[in-house]
N, C-alpha and C positions, 0 to 999 in steps of 0.2 A: 504494500500500500504506500502511495506517495505521501510526502509531508502534507500536500494540499488536501488530499482525500482524508487523511487522518484528522487534520484540523476541521474540515467540514463535518465529519461524523461526530467529533467531540463537541463542536459548537451546536449541532443539532441535539445531541444528548442532553446538554445542560440548558437548552432553550435560548442560547445567545443567537442562534440562527433559527428563526421561526418561520414555518411554512403556514400560510394563511389562505385557505381556499376562498374565503369571502373578500380577501384583499385588505390592505391597510393604506390609508392616505399618507403620502409622503409630503415633505415640505414643497416639493415641486407641483403638488396637486395630483400627481399620478396615483393610481390605485395599484399597489404592488402585491403580488401573491407571496412575497417573502420579505423578511426584515432582519437585518443584522444589528445587534445591540451589544457592544463590547462591555457595557456596564454590567452585564450578567456574568462576566468573569470576575466574580466577587468573593471568592474564597481563596485561602492560601494555595490549595491544590490547583484550582482553575487558573489563577493568576500566574502561578509558576509555570504551568503548561503553556499559557499564552506567551509568556516571556521566551520560552524555549522555541516556540514557533517563529516569533519575531527574529530571534537570534539566528535561526537557520536561514532567514531571508536577507540578512545583512550581507552585502557584497563587499569584498576586499576589506575585511575587518581590520587587518593589520595596517591599513591606510587610513583608518578612521580613529580620530582622537576622542571625540565626544558624541554621546547620544543625547539628542535634544527633544524634549517633550513639550508640546503646546498645551497651555492651560485650556481646559481642565483635564480631559480624559488622557491626554498624552503624558501627564506627570507620572502616574504610577507605572505606565508602560516604560517610560525612559529609565526609571529607577530599577525596575525588575529586569529589563533587557540587559542593562549594564551588568547586573549580578549574574545573569545567565551567560553572558559572554565570558565572564571570568570562570564560572563554575564548569562550563562545557568546553571552552576553547582556550582557557588561560590567557585571554586577551584583556588587558587591564585598561578599560576606557573610563573617561570621566562622564558624568551626566549633568545636565543642566535643564532648567525650564524657565518659562516666563510667568510672571504674575499677571493676572488680568488687569490690575491697576498698579501703576508705579508707586513705590513706597517712598515717602519723603522723610522717614526717620529710621533710626537703627542703622542697618547696613545700606539702606536706601536702594533706589534703582528698581528696574523691572526684572532683572535676572537673578536667579538663585542657582547655586551649584558651581560647577567647574568653569573657570574663565574660558572665554571663546577666542580671544585675540590670537590670531595666527594658527588656529586649530582647524582641522578638517572635521566636519560635522555631519552626522546622519540624523535626519528628522524622523521621529516616529509619531504616528497618529492612528486613530482607529480606522477611519475611512476618509476618503476625499469626496464630498458631495458637491460643495460649491467651490472648494479650494481656498476658502477664506482663511481658515486657521493656519493651513500650511504656508500660504502666501505671507501671512503675518510673521510666521516663524522665520522664513527666509529673510525678511526685511530686518527683523531683530538681530538675527545672527550676523548678517553683513554689517549692520550698524555698529556692532560690537567687535568687529574685526575678525569674525569667524568666516570660514569658507564652507558653505553647504555643498556637499558632494552627492548626497543621495537622500531618498525618502522611502520609508517602509511603512506600509499600511497592512491591516489585517485582512480586509476584504475589499475587492474591487468589483463594483456592481456592473462595470463595463456598459454603462448606460449613457446615452446622449444627454447633454445639458438641454435646458429649455430653448436655447438658441443654437443654431448650427448643427454640425454632425459629429463634433468631437465630444468625448466624455470629459468630466471634470479632471480626471487624471491626465488625459491627453492634453488638455488645455494648460494644466500646470506644467507639464513637461515642456510644452512649446514655449510658454511664457518665461520660464525661469531656467531652461536648459539644465534641469536636474532630473535624473532618472528616478522613476517611482517603481518600487518592487512590492509585490503583495504576497502575503502568505497563501491566499487562495482567491479565486475569481468566480464570477457567475458561471463561466464555462466549467470550472471544477465542480460546482454544485450540480450542474446539469449532468455531468458525467457520472457523479456518484448516484444520483437519483435514477439515471438510465440503467446503471448496472443493477440496481435493486429491482426496478420494474421488469427487466429482462429475466432476472433470476427468480422472480416471484418470491423473494425472501424479505421484502421490505417490511420493517416494523412500523413504518409511517402510515397512519390511517389515510385511506383514499390516496395512496401514493401515486397511482396512475393518473388520477384526476389533477392533483396539484402539479405533477410533472408536465402535463399538457398546458396548464395555465401559465407556468413559468416559460415554456417554449413560446407561447403566444406573446407574452410580455416582452421576451427577448427580441422576437421578430419585429415588434412594434417600436421598441425604444433602444435596442442594442446597438453597439458599435463594433467594428471589426478590430 
């Protein structure tokens, strides 16, 4: 089983990846038959597993100095991924994150953690839907002398934005010239569900029905 399929099946098991026959309304206004919520990786075990999945998706770890998490969901991800990189690969990275609001007392500023000046940085986030938080991260990193070289997300919906034919991930890569790597994608979800439907061993209620709905959704909104 690939890392992507393993991640998909674990996310389904804990409910972080939810299959919804009746659909759920997204911020875009679209009604999606599936929904990913990284906030449901909310135990020691699940967060540890999530960090290991992220660590496996970090490219050229020996060339990366700092893992940076965007406030809010990126903060625990950055901290645990840094730990996973040391535990699994013995790569000693720094980690840093931004506050939502700049602090004007104590240590002050908007950054917490490892200094960024002159350092190569990998951004971690849960998903890129509009690209707003990841774009803000790039600006903060560059403003503090860091060099953003990559971005890792948990799940790529591979879905067009409301304008044009590029996904939010593709737009981010085009605008900032920074590659985005994901632990898993919509294509990986479809492949896992298709395997279950064909083998008739799916533990998912109405698996064939939800599989068809996801395919229809991909055909309508998906990107290549």
